[in-house]
C-alpha positions in Angstrom: 34.3 -8.0 -10.6 33.5 -11.2 -11.0 33.4 -13.8 -7.9 32.5 -10.7 -5.5 29.3 -11.5 -3.6 26.8 -9.0 -3.6 26.4 -6.2 -0.8 22.7 -6.9 -0.4 20.4 -4.2 0.7 16.5 -3.8 1.4 15.0 -4.4 -1.8 13.5 -1.7 -4.2 11.8 -1.2 -7.3 13.4 2.2 -8.5 10.9 4.7 -10.7 11.6 5.7 -14.0 10.7 7.4 -17.3 8.8 9.7 -15.4 6.9 8.0 -12.8 4.8 6.3 -15.7 4.9 2.4 -13.8 7.8 1.0 -14.9 10.5 0.2 -12.4 14.3 -1.4 -12.0 14.4 -3.6 -9.2 17.5 -3.3 -7.0 18.9 -5.6 -4.4 22.4 -4.8 -3.7 24.4 -1.7 -3.5 26.0 -3.1 -7.6 22.4 -2.9 -8.6 22.1 0.4 -7.2 25.7 2.0 -8.7 24.3 0.8 -12.1 20.9 2.6 -11.8 22.8 6.3 -10.5 25.1 5.4 -13.6 23.1 4.9 -15.8 21.6 7.2 -18.3 17.8 6.1 -18.0 17.5 9.2 -15.0 18.2 12.3 -15.0 20.1 13.6 -12.3 21.6 16.8 -14.1 19.7 19.3 -11.5 20.5 17.0 -7.8 22.4 18.5 -5.6 22.3 14.9 -3.2 23.3 13.2 -6.6 27.1 14.0 -5.9 26.6 12.5 -2.6 25.0 9.0 -3.4 27.6 7.0 -5.2 30.0 7.2 -2.2 28.3 5.4 -0.3 27.2 3.3 -3.2 30.5 2.9 -4.1 32.6 1.9 -0.8 29.8 -0.1 0.6 31.2 -3.5 -1.5 34.6 -2.0 -1.2 35.3 -1.3 2.0 32.6 -3.7 3.3 30.3 -0.2 4.8 26.5 0.0 6.0 24.6 -0.7 2.9 21.5 0.7 4.6 23.8 3.9 4.2 24.2 3.4 0.3 20.5 2.8 0.3 19.4 6.1 2.5 21.7 8.0 0.5 20.4 6.4 -2.7 16.9 7.5 -1.9 17.7 11.2 -0.4 18.8 11.1 -4.3 16.1 9.9 -6.0 13.5 11.4 -4.1 14.9 15.1 -5.1 15.0 14.0 -8.4 11.6 13.0 -8.0 12.0 9.4 -8.6 9.8 7.3 -6.7 10.7 4.3 -4.9 8.9 0.9 -3.8 8.2 0.4 -1.5 9.5 3.7 0.6 6.7 5.3 -1.2 4.0 2.7 -1.2 2.1 4.4 1.4 1.9 8.0 0.0 1.0 6.4 -3.3 -2.4 4.8 -1.7 -2.9 8.3 0.3 -2.8 10.3 -3.0 -5.2 7.5 -4.7 
C-alpha cells in the first residue's frame, strides 16, 4: 500500500531464467512477495513454496521478523534450484 514503510531484509539477488547470470534484487519483504507472485519462476514442484509466502506476507502486516521471511524464501528458492546471492557465493566460487 502507498505510504507504508518497506520491511527491510538482508539484501539478496535471486537468479532466474535457469540461473543464466540474470538476477532480480530484493531488499525488502515486499520484493520477496513480488518475486513469489511473479511468473518468472516455476514454483509448481516446490513443496516449501507453500510455506514461503506466509512469513513474507505477515512481516509487513504484523511486524514479524523479516529474517524469518527471508529464510523461508531462501529454502523455497534452493528447493527450486534457484541461486541466491550472496548466500550461494561460496558454493559458486568452489565450483569454479
